[in-house]
Biopython code that builds the backbone (N, CA, C, O; Angstrom):
import numpy as np
from Bio.PDB.StructureBuilder import StructureBuilder

atoms = [
    (1, "MET", "N", (-6.880, 11.315, 38.656)),
    (1, "MET", "CA", (-7.703, 11.997, 37.568)),
    (1, "MET", "C", (-6.845, 11.189, 36.261)),
    (1, "MET", "O", (-5.666, 11.077, 35.926)),
    (2, "ALA", "N", (-8.308, 10.662, 35.704)),
    (2, "ALA", "CA", (-7.993, 9.529, 34.382)),
    (2, "ALA", "C", (-7.719, 10.811, 32.912)),
    (2, "ALA", "O", (-8.623, 11.637, 32.784)),
    (3, "ASP", "N", (-6.667, 10.888, 32.039)),
    (3, "ASP", "CA", (-6.722, 11.558, 30.714)),
    (3, "ASP", "C", (-7.726, 11.476, 30.138)),
    (3, "ASP", "O", (-8.569, 10.627, 30.429)),
    (4, "LEU", "N", (-7.892, 12.456, 29.058)),
    (4, "LEU", "CA", (-8.914, 12.360, 28.151)),
    (4, "LEU", "C", (-9.296, 10.568, 27.490)),
    (4, "LEU", "O", (-10.322, 9.957, 27.191)),
    (5, "PHE", "N", (-7.678, 10.239, 27.505)),
    (5, "PHE", "CA", (-7.697, 8.952, 26.609)),
    (5, "PHE", "C", (-8.325, 8.131, 27.065)),
    (5, "PHE", "O", (-9.128, 7.455, 26.422)),
    (6, "THR", "N", (-8.099, 8.018, 28.240)),
    (6, "THR", "CA", (-8.415, 6.779, 29.229)),
    (6, "THR", "C", (-9.820, 6.754, 29.601)),
    (6, "THR", "O", (-10.484, 5.769, 29.924)),
    (7, "ASP", "N", (-10.326, 8.441, 29.479)),
    (7, "ASP", "CA", (-12.312, 8.310, 29.956)),
    (7, "ASP", "C", (-12.403, 8.075, 28.406)),
    (7, "ASP", "O", (-13.089, 7.069, 28.218)),
    (8, "MET", "N", (-11.981, 8.610, 27.255)),
    (8, "MET", "CA", (-12.486, 7.620, 25.856)),
    (8, "MET", "C", (-13.044, 6.076, 25.690)),
    (8, "MET", "O", (-13.864, 5.341, 25.139)),
    (9, "ALA", "N", (-11.873, 6.182, 26.663)),
    (9, "ALA", "CA", (-11.541, 4.050, 26.295)),
    (9, "ALA", "C", (-12.046, 3.585, 26.659)),
    (9, "ALA", "O", (-12.767, 2.978, 25.868)),
    (10, "ARG", "N", (-12.310, 3.289, 28.160)),
    (10, "ARG", "CA", (-13.050, 3.567, 28.869)),
    (10, "ARG", "C", (-14.407, 3.315, 28.710)),
    (10, "ARG", "O", (-14.789, 2.159, 28.890)),
    (11, "ALA", "N", (-15.562, 4.557, 28.274)),
    (11, "ALA", "CA", (-16.814, 4.670, 27.755)),
    (11, "ALA", "C", (-17.009, 3.766, 26.300)),
    (11, "ALA", "O", (-18.141, 3.481, 25.908)),
    (12, "ILE", "N", (-15.385, 3.220, 25.311)),
    (12, "ILE", "CA", (-16.231, 2.638, 24.355)),
    (12, "ILE", "C", (-15.741, 1.641, 24.963)),
    (12, "ILE", "O", (-16.697, 0.866, 24.932)),
    (13, "LEU", "N", (-14.517, 0.850, 25.758)),
    (13, "LEU", "CA", (-15.144, -0.846, 26.339)),
    (13, "LEU", "C", (-16.683, -1.323, 27.053)),
    (13, "LEU", "O", (-17.292, -2.364, 26.806)),
    (14, "LYS", "N", (-16.932, -0.657, 27.628)),
    (14, "LYS", "CA", (-18.662, -0.643, 28.052)),
    (14, "LYS", "C", (-19.055, -0.813, 27.263)),
    (14, "LYS", "O", (-19.710, -1.823, 27.519)),
    (15, "LYS", "N", (-19.352, -0.395, 25.485)),
    (15, "LYS", "CA", (-20.549, -0.352, 25.105)),
    (15, "LYS", "C", (-20.325, -1.603, 24.340)),
    (15, "LYS", "O", (-21.332, -1.873, 23.686)),
    (16, "ILE", "N", (-19.445, -2.395, 24.197)),
    (16, "ILE", "CA", (-18.880, -3.719, 23.317)),
    (16, "ILE", "C", (-20.203, -5.018, 23.600)),
    (16, "ILE", "O", (-20.419, -5.268, 24.786)),
    (17, "PRO", "N", (-20.589, -5.379, 23.112)),
    (17, "PRO", "CA", (-21.972, -6.407, 23.625)),
    (17, "PRO", "C", (-21.230, -7.135, 23.463)),
    (17, "PRO", "O", (-20.076, -7.410, 23.134)),
    (18, "ARG", "N", (-22.926, -7.687, 24.033)),
    (18, "ARG", "CA", (-22.125, -9.674, 24.049)),
    (18, "ARG", "C", (-22.226, -10.228, 22.975)),
    (18, "ARG", "O", (-23.111, -9.755, 22.261)),
    (19, "GLY", "N", (-21.486, -11.319, 22.434)),
    (19, "GLY", "CA", (-21.027, -12.023, 21.218)),
    (19, "GLY", "C", (-20.134, -11.542, 20.548)),
    (19, "GLY", "O", (-19.719, -12.266, 19.643)),
    (20, "LYS", "N", (-19.483, -10.151, 20.712)),
    (20, "LYS", "CA", (-19.007, -9.009, 19.888)),
    (20, "LYS", "C", (-17.684, -9.124, 20.480)),
    (20, "LYS", "O", (-17.572, -9.525, 21.639)),
    (21, "VAL", "N", (-16.518, -8.754, 19.670)),
    (21, "VAL", "CA", (-14.589, -8.712, 20.726)),
    (21, "VAL", "C", (-14.867, -7.160, 19.308)),
    (21, "VAL", "O", (-15.518, -6.964, 18.281)),
    (22, "ALA", "N", (-13.835, -6.407, 20.227)),
    (22, "ALA", "CA", (-12.836, -5.552, 19.683)),
    (22, "ALA", "C", (-12.202, -5.740, 19.727)),
    (22, "ALA", "O", (-11.900, -6.716, 20.413)),
    (23, "THR", "N", (-11.119, -4.901, 18.933)),
    (23, "THR", "CA", (-9.235, -4.674, 18.743)),
    (23, "THR", "C", (-8.853, -3.925, 19.861)),
    (23, "THR", "O", (-9.617, -3.142, 20.427)),
    (24, "TYR", "N", (-7.611, -4.153, 20.223)),
    (24, "TYR", "CA", (-6.788, -3.564, 21.703)),
    (24, "TYR", "C", (-6.559, -2.174, 20.502)),
    (24, "TYR", "O", (-6.779, -1.060, 20.977)),
    (25, "GLY", "N", (-6.234, -2.220, 19.359)),
    (25, "GLY", "CA", (-6.614, -1.006, 18.525)),
    (25, "GLY", "C", (-7.481, -0.105, 18.098)),
    (25, "GLY", "O", (-7.536, 1.118, 18.229)),
    (26, "GLN", "N", (-8.304, -1.059, 17.448)),
    (26, "GLN", "CA", (-9.619, -0.084, 17.054)),
    (26, "GLN", "C", (-10.353, 0.725, 18.973)),
    (26, "GLN", "O", (-10.923, 1.737, 19.379)),
    (27, "ILE", "N", (-9.995, -0.123, 19.327)),
    (27, "ILE", "CA", (-10.440, 0.257, 20.765)),
    (27, "ILE", "C", (-9.805, 1.694, 20.904)),
    (27, "ILE", "O", (-10.468, 2.717, 21.072)),
    (28, "ALA", "N", (-8.155, 1.619, 20.793)),
    (28, "ALA", "CA", (-7.077, 2.476, 20.710)),
    (28, "ALA", "C", (-7.401, 4.113, 19.457)),
    (28, "ALA", "O", (-7.399, 5.320, 19.697)),
    (29, "ALA", "N", (-7.584, 3.491, 18.450)),
    (29, "ALA", "CA", (-8.026, 4.679, 17.519)),
    (29, "ALA", "C", (-9.420, 5.421, 17.734)),
    (29, "ALA", "O", (-9.553, 6.626, 17.520)),
    (30, "CYS", "N", (-10.576, 4.487, 18.234)),
    (30, "CYS", "CA", (-11.887, 5.438, 18.755)),
    (30, "CYS", "C", (-11.635, 6.162, 19.627)),
    (30, "CYS", "O", (-12.356, 6.980, 20.198)),
    (31, "ALA", "N", (-10.576, 5.898, 19.780)),
    (31, "ALA", "CA", (-10.258, 6.657, 21.805)),
    (31, "ALA", "C", (-9.646, 8.077, 21.167)),
    (31, "ALA", "O", (-10.058, 9.130, 21.653)),
    (32, "GLY", "N", (-8.692, 8.115, 20.110)),
    (32, "GLY", "CA", (-7.993, 9.367, 19.611)),
    (32, "GLY", "C", (-6.729, 9.492, 19.602)),
    (32, "GLY", "O", (-6.024, 10.498, 19.521)),
    (33, "ASN", "N", (-6.328, 7.740, 19.745)),
    (33, "ASN", "CA", (-4.719, 7.916, 19.656)),
    (33, "ASN", "C", (-4.955, 6.096, 18.471)),
    (33, "ASN", "O", (-5.316, 5.127, 19.138)),
    (34, "PRO", "N", (-4.815, 5.930, 17.468)),
    (34, "PRO", "CA", (-4.641, 5.073, 16.957)),
    (34, "PRO", "C", (-3.399, 4.318, 16.610)),
    (34, "PRO", "O", (-3.385, 3.551, 15.648)),
    (35, "GLN", "N", (-2.017, 4.582, 17.616)),
    (35, "GLN", "CA", (-1.141, 4.147, 18.129)),
    (35, "GLN", "C", (-1.030, 3.250, 19.494)),
    (35, "GLN", "O", (-0.109, 2.504, 19.829)),
    (36, "GLY", "N", (-2.416, 3.593, 20.271)),
    (36, "GLY", "CA", (-2.478, 3.411, 21.696)),
    (36, "GLY", "C", (-3.345, 2.115, 22.299)),
    (36, "GLY", "O", (-4.246, 2.143, 23.137)),
    (37, "ALA", "N", (-2.697, 0.816, 21.500)),
    (37, "ALA", "CA", (-2.954, -0.390, 21.810)),
    (37, "ALA", "C", (-2.675, -0.686, 23.062)),
    (37, "ALA", "O", (-3.339, -1.330, 23.875)),
    (38, "ARG", "N", (-1.477, -0.088, 23.182)),
    (38, "ARG", "CA", (-0.652, -0.729, 24.870)),
    (38, "ARG", "C", (-1.349, 0.143, 26.363)),
    (38, "ARG", "O", (-1.613, -0.331, 27.468)),
    (39, "GLN", "N", (-1.517, 1.759, 25.778)),
    (39, "GLN", "CA", (-2.607, 2.590, 26.485)),
    (39, "GLN", "C", (-3.730, 1.245, 26.276)),
    (39, "GLN", "O", (-4.876, 1.670, 26.423)),
    (40, "VAL", "N", (-3.721, 0.768, 26.180)),
    (40, "VAL", "CA", (-5.671, 0.029, 25.924)),
    (40, "VAL", "C", (-5.782, -1.155, 26.999)),
    (40, "VAL", "O", (-6.747, -1.120, 27.762)),
    (41, "VAL", "N", (-4.858, -2.198, 27.107)),
    (41, "VAL", "CA", (-3.579, -2.938, 27.669)),
    (41, "VAL", "C", (-3.510, -2.500, 29.335)),
    (41, "VAL", "O", (-3.937, -3.083, 30.332)),
    (42, "ARG", "N", (-2.837, -1.315, 29.181)),
    (42, "ARG", "CA", (-2.979, -0.664, 30.435)),
    (42, "ARG", "C", (-4.995, 0.513, 31.642)),
    (42, "ARG", "O", (-5.270, 0.870, 32.788)),
    (43, "VAL", "N", (-5.440, 0.529, 30.692)),
    (43, "VAL", "CA", (-6.668, 0.844, 30.864)),
    (43, "VAL", "C", (-7.368, -0.350, 31.344)),
    (43, "VAL", "O", (-8.050, -0.123, 32.343)),
    (44, "LEU", "N", (-7.394, -1.498, 30.939)),
    (44, "LEU", "CA", (-7.791, -2.230, 30.867)),
    (44, "LEU", "C", (-7.541, -3.460, 32.441)),
    (44, "LEU", "O", (-8.233, -4.189, 33.152)),
    (45, "ASN", "N", (-5.867, -2.967, 32.277)),
    (45, "ASN", "CA", (-5.265, -3.800, 33.940)),
    (45, "ASN", "C", (-5.740, -2.287, 35.248)),
    (45, "ASN", "O", (-5.735, -2.417, 36.472)),
    (46, "ILE", "N", (-5.994, -1.362, 34.698)),
    (46, "ILE", "CA", (-6.387, -0.766, 35.948)),
    (46, "ILE", "C", (-8.115, -0.197, 36.470)),
    (46, "ILE", "O", (-8.633, 0.072, 37.554)),
    (47, "TYR", "N", (-8.540, -0.211, 35.152)),
    (47, "TYR", "CA", (-10.087, -0.069, 35.314)),
    (47, "TYR", "C", (-11.075, -1.354, 35.294)),
    (47, "TYR", "O", (-12.169, -1.349, 35.858)),
    (48, "SER", "N", (-10.488, -2.591, 34.486)),
    (48, "SER", "CA", (-11.309, -3.579, 34.117)),
    (48, "SER", "C", (-12.506, -4.568, 35.496)),
    (48, "SER", "O", (-13.363, -5.351, 35.085)),
    (49, "THR", "N", (-12.318, -4.328, 36.920)),
    (49, "THR", "CA", (-12.671, -4.634, 37.978)),
    (49, "THR", "C", (-13.673, -3.319, 38.437)),
    (49, "THR", "O", (-14.860, -3.378, 38.117)),
    (50, "LYS", "N", (-13.247, -2.328, 39.069)),
    (50, "LYS", "CA", (-13.613, -1.245, 39.073)),
    (50, "LYS", "C", (-14.519, -0.911, 38.300)),
    (50, "LYS", "O", (-15.529, -0.915, 39.004)),
    (51, "ASP", "N", (-14.800, -0.617, 37.267)),
    (51, "ASP", "CA", (-15.318, -0.097, 35.804)),
    (51, "ASP", "C", (-16.293, -1.414, 34.940)),
    (51, "ASP", "O", (-16.784, -1.307, 33.816)),
    (52, "LYS", "N", (-16.378, -2.740, 35.948)),
    (52, "LYS", "CA", (-16.583, -3.510, 35.537)),
    (52, "LYS", "C", (-16.469, -3.725, 33.530)),
    (52, "LYS", "O", (-17.559, -3.811, 32.965)),
    (53, "LEU", "N", (-15.668, -3.768, 32.971)),
    (53, "LEU", "CA", (-15.288, -3.470, 31.876)),
    (53, "LEU", "C", (-15.011, -5.114, 31.174)),
    (53, "LEU", "O", (-14.369, -6.108, 31.513)),
    (54, "PRO", "N", (-15.866, -4.743, 30.055)),
    (54, "PRO", "CA", (-15.528, -6.581, 29.673)),
    (54, "PRO", "C", (-14.389, -6.260, 28.760)),
    (54, "PRO", "O", (-14.160, -5.654, 27.713)),
    (55, "TRP", "N", (-13.467, -7.352, 30.175)),
    (55, "TRP", "CA", (-12.209, -7.172, 29.792)),
    (55, "TRP", "C", (-11.848, -8.099, 28.627)),
    (55, "TRP", "O", (-11.188, -7.738, 27.652)),
    (56, "HIS", "N", (-12.404, -9.476, 28.843)),
    (56, "HIS", "CA", (-12.802, -10.733, 27.896)),
    (56, "HIS", "C", (-13.012, -10.876, 26.821)),
    (56, "HIS", "O", (-12.963, -12.013, 26.353)),
    (57, "ARG", "N", (-13.453, -9.324, 25.696)),
    (57, "ARG", "CA", (-14.272, -9.370, 24.706)),
    (57, "ARG", "C", (-13.076, -8.365, 23.942)),
    (57, "ARG", "O", (-13.413, -8.109, 22.786)),
    (58, "VAL", "N", (-12.062, -7.888, 24.250)),
    (58, "VAL", "CA", (-10.704, -7.356, 23.870)),
    (58, "VAL", "C", (-9.316, -8.305, 22.991)),
    (58, "VAL", "O", (-8.276, -8.871, 23.329)),
    (59, "ILE", "N", (-9.901, -8.103, 22.004)),
    (59, "ILE", "CA", (-8.642, -9.395, 21.306)),
    (59, "ILE", "C", (-7.416, -8.606, 20.664)),
    (59, "ILE", "O", (-7.187, -7.414, 20.867)),
    (60, "ASN", "N", (-6.585, -9.545, 19.773)),
    (60, "ASN", "CA", (-5.370, -8.521, 19.260)),
    (60, "ASN", "C", (-6.115, -8.993, 17.795)),
    (60, "ASN", "O", (-6.897, -9.854, 17.393)),
    (61, "ARG", "N", (-5.072, -7.450, 17.108)),
    (61, "ARG", "CA", (-5.432, -7.912, 15.464)),
    (61, "ARG", "C", (-5.550, -8.839, 14.905)),
    (61, "ARG", "O", (-6.375, -8.829, 13.991)),
    (62, "HIS", "N", (-4.738, -10.161, 15.198)),
    (62, "HIS", "CA", (-5.109, -11.142, 14.239)),
    (62, "HIS", "C", (-6.587, -12.074, 14.923)),
    (62, "HIS", "O", (-6.662, -13.267, 14.628)),
    (63, "GLY", "N", (-7.609, -11.496, 15.748)),
    (63, "GLY", "CA", (-8.571, -12.870, 16.235)),
    (63, "GLY", "C", (-7.970, -13.177, 16.597)),
    (63, "GLY", "O", (-7.343, -13.914, 15.837)),
    (64, "GLN", "N", (-7.292, -13.078, 18.218)),
    (64, "GLN", "CA", (-6.658, -14.112, 19.023)),
    (64, "GLN", "C", (-6.955, -13.361, 20.403)),
    (64, "GLN", "O", (-7.414, -12.220, 20.354)),
    (65, "ILE", "N", (-6.804, -13.728, 21.139)),
    (65, "ILE", "CA", (-6.505, -13.879, 22.451)),
    (65, "ILE", "C", (-4.465, -13.920, 23.345)),
    (65, "ILE", "O", (-3.543, -14.734, 23.305)),
    (66, "SER", "N", (-4.660, -12.634, 23.975)),
    (66, "SER", "CA", (-3.502, -12.073, 23.963)),
    (66, "SER", "C", (-2.824, -12.468, 24.807)),
    (66, "SER", "O", (-1.597, -12.368, 24.766)),
    (67, "LEU", "N", (-3.699, -13.195, 26.098)),
    (67, "LEU", "CA", (-3.076, -13.353, 27.128)),
    (67, "LEU", "C", (-2.356, -15.503, 27.319)),
    (67, "LEU", "O", (-3.066, -16.461, 27.013)),
    (68, "PRO", "N", (-0.786, -15.636, 27.911)),
    (68, "PRO", "CA", (-0.731, -16.374, 27.798)),
    (68, "PRO", "C", (-1.554, -17.998, 28.577)),
    (68, "PRO", "O", (-2.006, -18.211, 29.701)),
    (69, "ILE", "N", (-1.477, -18.559, 27.775)),
    (69, "ILE", "CA", (-1.699, -20.029, 28.302)),
    (69, "ILE", "C", (-1.217, -19.910, 30.129)),
    (69, "ILE", "O", (-0.190, -19.761, 30.791)),
    (70, "GLY", "N", (-2.636, -20.079, 30.342)),
    (70, "GLY", "CA", (-2.411, -20.740, 32.167)),
    (70, "GLY", "C", (-2.018, -19.484, 32.808)),
    (70, "GLY", "O", (-1.528, -19.542, 33.936)),
    (71, "GLN", "N", (-2.209, -18.097, 32.093)),
    (71, "GLN", "CA", (-2.335, -16.334, 33.141)),
    (71, "GLN", "C", (-3.728, -15.957, 32.365)),
    (71, "GLN", "O", (-3.595, -14.793, 31.987)),
    (72, "GLY", "N", (-5.210, -16.541, 31.911)),
    (72, "GLY", "CA", (-6.273, -16.190, 31.684)),
    (72, "GLY", "C", (-6.673, -16.370, 30.358)),
    (72, "GLY", "O", (-7.682, -15.881, 29.850)),
    (73, "TYR", "N", (-5.690, -17.227, 29.708)),
    (73, "TYR", "CA", (-6.157, -17.614, 28.424)),
    (73, "TYR", "C", (-7.547, -18.334, 28.335)),
    (73, "TYR", "O", (-8.542, -17.990, 27.697)),
    (74, "GLU", "N", (-7.356, -19.415, 29.138)),
    (74, "GLU", "CA", (-8.512, -20.132, 29.145)),
    (74, "GLU", "C", (-9.743, -19.314, 29.764)),
    (74, "GLU", "O", (-10.925, -19.349, 29.421)),
    (75, "LEU", "N", (-9.311, -18.792, 30.471)),
    (75, "LEU", "CA", (-11.032, -18.134, 31.230)),
    (75, "LEU", "C", (-11.706, -17.083, 30.080)),
    (75, "LEU", "O", (-12.893, -16.992, 29.767)),
    (76, "GLN", "N", (-10.622, -16.369, 29.593)),
    (76, "GLN", "CA", (-11.223, -15.407, 28.125)),
    (76, "GLN", "C", (-11.620, -16.190, 27.217)),
    (76, "GLN", "O", (-12.415, -15.580, 26.502)),
    (77, "LYS", "N", (-11.458, -17.314, 26.855)),
    (77, "LYS", "CA", (-11.631, -18.322, 25.846)),
    (77, "LYS", "C", (-13.403, -18.807, 26.279)),
    (77, "LYS", "O", (-14.424, -18.630, 25.615)),
    (78, "SER", "N", (-13.209, -19.521, 27.764)),
    (78, "SER", "CA", (-14.175, -20.040, 28.156)),
    (78, "SER", "C", (-14.928, -18.792, 28.483)),
    (78, "SER", "O", (-16.124, -19.080, 28.475)),
    (79, "MET", "N", (-14.751, -17.563, 28.761)),
    (79, "MET", "CA", (-16.098, -16.105, 28.498)),
    (79, "MET", "C", (-16.912, -16.287, 27.112)),
    (79, "MET", "O", (-18.064, -16.648, 26.871)),
    (80, "LEU", "N", (-16.083, -15.980, 26.495)),
    (80, "LEU", "CA", (-16.226, -15.978, 25.299)),
    (80, "LEU", "C", (-17.465, -16.998, 24.142)),
    (80, "LEU", "O", (-18.493, -16.906, 23.471)),
    (81, "GLU", "N", (-16.434, -17.883, 24.569)),
    (81, "GLU", "CA", (-17.412, -19.045, 24.067)),
    (81, "GLU", "C", (-18.176, -19.515, 24.797)),
    (81, "GLU", "O", (-18.374, -20.728, 24.873)),
    (82, "LYS", "N", (-18.906, -18.424, 25.656)),
    (82, "LYS", "CA", (-20.362, -18.801, 26.491)),
    (82, "LYS", "C", (-21.657, -17.975, 26.170)),
    (82, "LYS", "O", (-22.832, -18.135, 26.502)),
    (83, "GLU", "N", (-20.795, -16.700, 25.136)),
    (83, "GLU", "CA", (-21.698, -16.081, 24.661)),
    (83, "GLU", "C", (-21.558, -16.235, 23.554)),
    (83, "GLU", "O", (-21.413, -15.101, 23.099)),
    (84, "GLY", "N", (-21.490, -17.065, 22.625)),
    (84, "GLY", "CA", (-21.692, -17.786, 21.032)),
    (84, "GLY", "C", (-20.416, -17.487, 20.591)),
    (84, "GLY", "O", (-20.329, -17.756, 19.393)),
    (85, "ILE", "N", (-19.035, -16.891, 21.208)),
    (85, "ILE", "CA", (-18.294, -16.441, 20.057)),
    (85, "ILE", "C", (-17.392, -18.045, 19.870)),
    (85, "ILE", "O", (-16.962, -18.914, 20.629)),
    (86, "ILE", "N", (-17.436, -17.787, 18.369)),
    (86, "ILE", "CA", (-16.546, -19.419, 17.621)),
    (86, "ILE", "C", (-15.202, -18.877, 17.455)),
    (86, "ILE", "O", (-15.055, -17.751, 16.978)),
    (87, "PHE", "N", (-13.637, -20.007, 18.021)),
    (87, "PHE", "CA", (-13.075, -20.248, 17.421)),
    (87, "PHE", "C", (-12.448, -21.796, 16.511)),
    (87, "PHE", "O", (-12.354, -22.952, 16.923)),
    (88, "ASP", "N", (-12.165, -21.300, 15.391)),
    (88, "ASP", "CA", (-11.281, -22.131, 14.757)),
    (88, "ASP", "C", (-10.490, -23.087, 15.256)),
    (88, "ASP", "O", (-10.248, -23.013, 16.461)),
    (89, "LYS", "N", (-9.842, -24.312, 14.400)),
    (89, "LYS", "CA", (-8.968, -24.595, 14.802)),
    (89, "LYS", "C", (-7.490, -24.455, 15.213)),
    (89, "LYS", "O", (-6.804, -25.258, 15.845)),
    (90, "GLU", "N", (-7.124, -23.129, 14.660)),
    (90, "GLU", "CA", (-5.596, -22.314, 15.519)),
    (90, "GLU", "C", (-6.357, -21.250, 16.743)),
    (90, "GLU", "O", (-5.685, -20.343, 17.231)),
    (91, "ASP", "N", (-7.529, -21.428, 17.085)),
    (91, "ASP", "CA", (-8.524, -20.435, 18.151)),
    (91, "ASP", "C", (-7.400, -18.785, 17.995)),
    (91, "ASP", "O", (-6.601, -18.089, 18.621)),
    (92, "THR", "N", (-8.283, -18.948, 16.368)),
    (92, "THR", "CA", (-8.520, -17.892, 15.870)),
    (92, "THR", "C", (-10.384, -17.406, 15.610)),
    (92, "THR", "O", (-11.254, -18.211, 15.277)),
    (93, "ILE", "N", (-10.622, -15.806, 15.892)),
    (93, "ILE", "CA", (-11.818, -15.617, 16.127)),
    (93, "ILE", "C", (-12.339, -15.672, 14.339)),
    (93, "ILE", "O", (-11.658, -16.290, 13.521)),
    (94, "ASP", "N", (-13.305, -15.115, 14.039)),
    (94, "ASP", "CA", (-13.338, -14.727, 12.668)),
    (94, "ASP", "C", (-13.839, -13.287, 12.819)),
    (94, "ASP", "O", (-15.000, -12.921, 13.007)),
    (95, "LEU", "N", (-12.517, -12.401, 12.675)),
    (95, "LEU", "CA", (-13.515, -10.681, 12.728)),
    (95, "LEU", "C", (-14.689, -10.179, 11.772)),
    (95, "LEU", "O", (-15.577, -9.352, 11.980)),
    (96, "GLU", "N", (-14.390, -10.967, 10.641)),
    (96, "GLU", "CA", (-15.459, -10.449, 9.910)),
    (96, "GLU", "C", (-17.023, -10.844, 10.405)),
    (96, "GLU", "O", (-18.021, -10.322, 9.909)),
    (97, "ARG", "N", (-17.046, -11.549, 11.144)),
    (97, "ARG", "CA", (-18.337, -12.494, 11.863)),
    (97, "ARG", "C", (-18.259, -12.194, 13.371)),
    (97, "ARG", "O", (-19.303, -12.221, 14.023)),
    (98, "PHE", "N", (-17.035, -11.899, 13.990)),
    (98, "PHE", "CA", (-17.804, -10.897, 14.970)),
    (98, "PHE", "C", (-17.448, -10.072, 15.427)),
    (98, "PHE", "O", (-17.818, -9.835, 16.577)),
    (99, "LEU", "N", (-16.485, -9.153, 14.715)),
    (99, "LEU", "CA", (-16.270, -7.618, 14.545)),
    (99, "LEU", "C", (-17.213, -6.970, 15.203)),
    (99, "LEU", "O", (-18.216, -7.173, 14.518)),
    (100, "TRP", "N", (-17.523, -6.308, 16.117)),
    (100, "TRP", "CA", (-17.983, -5.366, 16.995)),
    (100, "TRP", "C", (-17.370, -3.653, 16.335)),
    (100, "TRP", "O", (-16.279, -3.100, 16.468)),
    (101, "SER", "N", (-18.400, -3.301, 15.752)),
    (101, "SER", "CA", (-17.713, -1.580, 15.306)),
    (101, "SER", "C", (-18.671, -0.619, 15.678)),
    (101, "SER", "O", (-19.902, -0.596, 15.655)),
    (102, "PRO", "N", (-17.774, 0.186, 16.034)),
    (102, "PRO", "CA", (-18.206, 1.270, 17.743)),
    (102, "PRO", "C", (-19.164, 2.396, 16.427)),
    (102, "PRO", "O", (-19.693, 3.376, 16.951)),
    (103, "GLN", "N", (-19.235, 2.352, 15.885)),
    (103, "GLN", "CA", (-19.708, 3.231, 14.744)),
    (103, "GLN", "C", (-21.288, 3.006, 14.019)),
    (103, "GLN", "O", (-22.249, 3.632, 13.572)),
    (104, "GLY", "N", (-20.832, 1.783, 14.240)),
    (104, "GLY", "CA", (-22.583, 1.013, 13.627)),
    (104, "GLY", "C", (-23.027, 0.789, 14.700)),
    (104, "GLY", "O", (-24.164, 1.253, 14.785)),
    (105, "GLY", "N", (-22.571, 0.106, 15.944)),
    (105, "GLY", "CA", (-23.454, -0.222, 16.758)),
    (105, "GLY", "C", (-23.310, -1.334, 17.246)),
    (105, "GLY", "O", (-23.451, -1.247, 18.465)),
    (106, "ARG", "N", (-23.040, -2.632, 16.836)),
    (106, "ARG", "CA", (-23.123, -3.971, 16.435)),
    (106, "ARG", "C", (-22.068, -3.979, 14.814)),
    (106, "ARG", "O", (-21.922, -5.023, 14.178)),
]
sb = StructureBuilder()
sb.init_structure("model")
sb.init_model(0)
sb.init_chain("A")
sb.init_seg("    ")
for serial, (resi, resn, name, xyz) in enumerate(atoms, 1):
    if name == "N":
        sb.init_residue(resn, " ", resi, " ")
    sb.init_atom(name, np.array(xyz, "f"), 0.0, 1.0, " ", f" {name:<3s}", serial, name[0])
structure = sb.get_structure()
């Protein structure tokens, strides 16, 4: 049985809309633990497939993909680009443009 943080994180993750991204820390803070970014990683690892969570829409606070090249990086980038997310020449996403706000809906 999942704990409250896990349940809240899963619910928040499901709401990230197509064409937007969220950060691990942002999800953690919204789920009640501002220091819980690593817990969000755990939630994604355990529940992404089962709950069909949009794992590819979660990035780090610098606007970058955290997965290593050759270990999911290319897949995540491709999935984001198909949703209209634009990367700059340093493979960084403009968070002012693409960051989702759970409070604002979009």
